[in-house]
RODREN-663545 format. One record per residue (C-alpha): x, y, z negated. Coordinates in nm, 2 decimals. Each point is the difference from the previous one (the first is absolute). Example, Ala and Ser with C-alpha at 12.3 -4.5 7.8 and 13.67 -1.06 7.14 Angstrom:
MARDREN     px     py     pz
MARDREN   1.23  -0.45  -0.78
MARDREN   0.14   0.34   0.07
END
This chain:
MARDREN     px     py     pz
MARDREN   7.20   2.28  -4.55
MARDREN  -0.01   0.17   0.34
MARDREN   0.30   0.24   0.05
MARDREN  -0.02   0.35   0.14
MARDREN   0.29  -0.08   0.23
MARDREN  -0.15  -0.31   0.14
MARDREN  -0.04  -0.36  -0.11
MARDREN  -0.16  -0.16  -0.31
MARDREN   0.07  -0.25  -0.28
MARDREN  -0.24  -0.24  -0.15
MARDREN   0.12  -0.22  -0.28
MARDREN   0.12  -0.01  -0.36
MARDREN   0.08   0.31  -0.21
MARDREN   0.15   0.05  -0.34
MARDREN   0.00   0.33  -0.19
MARDREN  -0.07   0.19   0.31
MARDREN   0.27  -0.16   0.21
MARDREN  -0.01  -0.27   0.27
MARDREN   0.10  -0.32  -0.18
MARDREN  -0.05  -0.35   0.12
MARDREN  -0.13  -0.14   0.33
MARDREN  -0.21   0.19   0.25
MARDREN  -0.07   0.08   0.36
MARDREN   0.16   0.30   0.17
MARDREN  -0.14   0.17   0.31
MARDREN   0.30   0.18   0.15
MARDREN  -0.02   0.36   0.12
MARDREN   0.01   0.05   0.38
MARDREN  -0.02  -0.36   0.11
MARDREN  -0.29  -0.11  -0.22
MARDREN   0.18  -0.34  -0.05
MARDREN  -0.12  -0.18  -0.31
MARDREN   0.23  -0.22  -0.21
MARDREN   0.03  -0.16  -0.34
MARDREN   0.23   0.19  -0.22
MARDREN   0.12  -0.01  -0.36
MARDREN   0.09   0.28  -0.24
MARDREN   0.17   0.01  -0.34
MARDREN  -0.05   0.32  -0.20
MARDREN  -0.08   0.20   0.32
MARDREN   0.30  -0.12   0.20
MARDREN  -0.06  -0.23   0.29
MARDREN   0.21  -0.32  -0.02
MARDREN   0.12  -0.22   0.29
MARDREN  -0.01   0.30   0.23
MARDREN   0.29   0.12   0.21
MARDREN   0.26   0.16  -0.23
MARDREN   0.06   0.37   0.01
MARDREN   0.33   0.12   0.15
MARDREN   0.26   0.03  -0.27
MARDREN   0.11   0.36  -0.07
MARDREN   0.35   0.07   0.13
MARDREN   0.24   0.23  -0.16
MARDREN   0.04   0.32   0.21
MARDREN   0.02   0.37  -0.02
MARDREN  -0.37   0.03   0.11
MARDREN  -0.19   0.27  -0.18
MARDREN  -0.27  -0.10  -0.25
MARDREN  -0.19   0.33   0.05
MARDREN  -0.04   0.23   0.30
MARDREN  -0.08   0.37  -0.03
MARDREN  -0.13   0.24   0.26
MARDREN   0.05   0.37  -0.07
MARDREN  -0.22   0.30   0.08
MARDREN   0.10   0.20   0.31
MARDREN   0.03   0.32  -0.19
MARDREN   0.16   0.08  -0.34
MARDREN  -0.23   0.14  -0.26
MARDREN   0.03   0.38  -0.06
MARDREN   0.30   0.09  -0.21
MARDREN   0.18  -0.33   0.07
MARDREN   0.23  -0.15   0.26
MARDREN  -0.09  -0.35  -0.10
MARDREN  -0.27  -0.19   0.18
MARDREN  -0.28  -0.16  -0.20
MARDREN  -0.02  -0.38  -0.01
MARDREN  -0.35  -0.06   0.14
MARDREN  -0.02  -0.36   0.11
MARDREN   0.14  -0.30  -0.18
MARDREN  -0.01  -0.35   0.14
MARDREN   0.16  -0.34  -0.07
MARDREN   0.02  -0.04   0.38
MARDREN   0.17   0.21   0.26
MARDREN  -0.26   0.23   0.16
MARDREN   0.13   0.00   0.36
MARDREN   0.08  -0.36   0.08
MARDREN  -0.20  -0.25   0.19
MARDREN  -0.09  -0.34  -0.16
MARDREN   0.28  -0.17   0.19
MARDREN   0.25   0.26  -0.12
MARDREN  -0.08  -0.07  -0.37
MARDREN   0.23  -0.24  -0.20
MARDREN  -0.14  -0.34  -0.08
MARDREN  -0.06   0.12  -0.36
MARDREN  -0.19   0.31   0.12
MARDREN  -0.21  -0.21   0.24
MARDREN  -0.09  -0.22  -0.30
MARDREN  -0.12   0.31  -0.19
MARDREN  -0.24   0.07   0.29
MARDREN  -0.11  -0.37   0.00
MARDREN  -0.06   0.01  -0.37
MARDREN  -0.28   0.25   0.05
MARDREN  -0.20  -0.28   0.17
MARDREN  -0.13  -0.27  -0.25
MARDREN  -0.12  -0.23   0.27
MARDREN   0.27   0.02   0.27
MARDREN   0.09  -0.34   0.15
MARDREN   0.36  -0.13  -0.01
MARDREN   0.19   0.13   0.31
MARDREN  -0.26   0.27   0.08
MARDREN   0.08   0.37   0.03
MARDREN  -0.22   0.29  -0.11
MARDREN  -0.07   0.30   0.23
MARDREN   0.22   0.30  -0.06
MARDREN   0.04   0.36   0.15
MARDREN   0.22  -0.03   0.30
MARDREN   0.24   0.27  -0.12
MARDREN  -0.07  -0.04  -0.37
MARDREN  -0.24   0.20  -0.22
MARDREN   0.21   0.32  -0.02
MARDREN  -0.20   0.20   0.26
MARDREN  -0.33  -0.06  -0.19
MARDREN   0.15   0.08  -0.33
MARDREN   0.14   0.33   0.14
MARDREN  -0.36   0.09   0.11
MARDREN  -0.14  -0.10  -0.34
MARDREN   0.25   0.22  -0.17
MARDREN  -0.14   0.29   0.21
MARDREN  -0.35  -0.09  -0.09
MARDREN   0.08   0.00  -0.37
MARDREN   0.12   0.35   0.02
MARDREN  -0.26   0.14   0.24
MARDREN  -0.30  -0.14  -0.20
MARDREN   0.16   0.03  -0.35
MARDREN  -0.06  -0.37  -0.07
MARDREN  -0.08  -0.05  -0.37
MARDREN  -0.09  -0.37   0.01
MARDREN   0.33  -0.17   0.08
MARDREN  -0.10  -0.37   0.07
MARDREN  -0.05  -0.07   0.37
MARDREN  -0.06  -0.32   0.19
MARDREN  -0.04  -0.03   0.38
MARDREN  -0.08  -0.34   0.16
MARDREN   0.06  -0.03   0.38
MARDREN  -0.13  -0.30   0.19
MARDREN   0.25  -0.08   0.28
MARDREN  -0.12  -0.23   0.28
MARDREN   0.21  -0.27   0.16
MARDREN   0.08   0.25   0.28
MARDREN   0.15   0.24  -0.25
MARDREN  -0.29   0.25   0.04
MARDREN  -0.18   0.14  -0.30
MARDREN  -0.35  -0.14  -0.04
MARDREN  -0.11   0.19  -0.32
MARDREN   0.13   0.22  -0.28
MARDREN  -0.14   0.03  -0.36
MARDREN   0.13   0.27  -0.23
MARDREN  -0.05   0.02  -0.37
MARDREN   0.11   0.23  -0.29
MARDREN  -0.03   0.35   0.14
MARDREN  -0.31   0.20  -0.10
MARDREN   0.03   0.26   0.27
MARDREN  -0.19  -0.13   0.31
MARDREN   0.21   0.18   0.26
MARDREN   0.34  -0.10  -0.17
MARDREN  -0.12  -0.36  -0.01
MARDREN  -0.11   0.01   0.37
MARDREN   0.34   0.14   0.10
MARDREN   0.19  -0.26  -0.20
MARDREN  -0.19  -0.28   0.16
MARDREN   0.04   0.15   0.35
MARDREN   0.37   0.03  -0.05
MARDREN   0.03  -0.36  -0.11
MARDREN  -0.21  -0.11   0.30
MARDREN   0.22   0.19   0.25
MARDREN   0.32  -0.19  -0.10
MARDREN   0.13  -0.28   0.23
MARDREN   0.01  -0.34  -0.17
MARDREN   0.18  -0.33   0.04
MARDREN  -0.28  -0.26  -0.01
MARDREN   0.00  -0.28  -0.26
MARDREN   0.11  -0.34   0.12
MARDREN  -0.18  -0.32  -0.11
MARDREN   0.16  -0.33   0.11
MARDREN   0.23   0.18   0.23
MARDREN  -0.29   0.19   0.18
MARDREN  -0.12   0.35  -0.04
MARDREN  -0.31   0.02  -0.23
MARDREN  -0.23   0.26  -0.17
MARDREN   0.09   0.11  -0.35
MARDREN  -0.02   0.30  -0.23
MARDREN   0.28   0.25  -0.09
MARDREN  -0.02   0.17  -0.34
MARDREN   0.14   0.34  -0.08
MARDREN  -0.01   0.08  -0.37
MARDREN   0.15   0.30  -0.18
MARDREN  -0.03   0.30  -0.22
MARDREN  -0.06   0.35   0.13
MARDREN   0.04   0.29  -0.23
MARDREN   0.09   0.36   0.03
MARDREN   0.28   0.09  -0.25
MARDREN   0.05   0.37  -0.08
END
């Protein structure tokens, strides 16, 4: 299997899950190594950081800038399990692991690319697009290829039928500043995914 976010796996499968021995080509570095999985979980890999008890939120909500007519309460328009305006380094270890978990072929110790100031700026713009173009199909995916220098090399956008809205969404994602991925301690090229649901609610 070749993964959208980079890397590939060739080896044993069971019931649609990686299970047994195989070879992983890791995203970014292209390093190949023998790996082993049990029921989809890689074994003998670096352990995930243990979650720590804290007052950290489990969901973050961004509100619209204006209250709907007849109300003083702002609509909840963006929900995210991650804070929207923090850099990768500002995330907690558990939150960074959530980002890493999006990458099925990320090598131990490597870091994925990430928006320098978090994804909030893009999501604010996508909220405006949803209203302006009366988006009816809510599923959206944007894939941004970020080079080792942190510059955007390409953007692919899926899930919006309106051509102009799709172009604007991709342009907005391409204009963000990004922290490049790190492979073996060095900057490397890798993909950033943005996935979400856009829907106008009346």
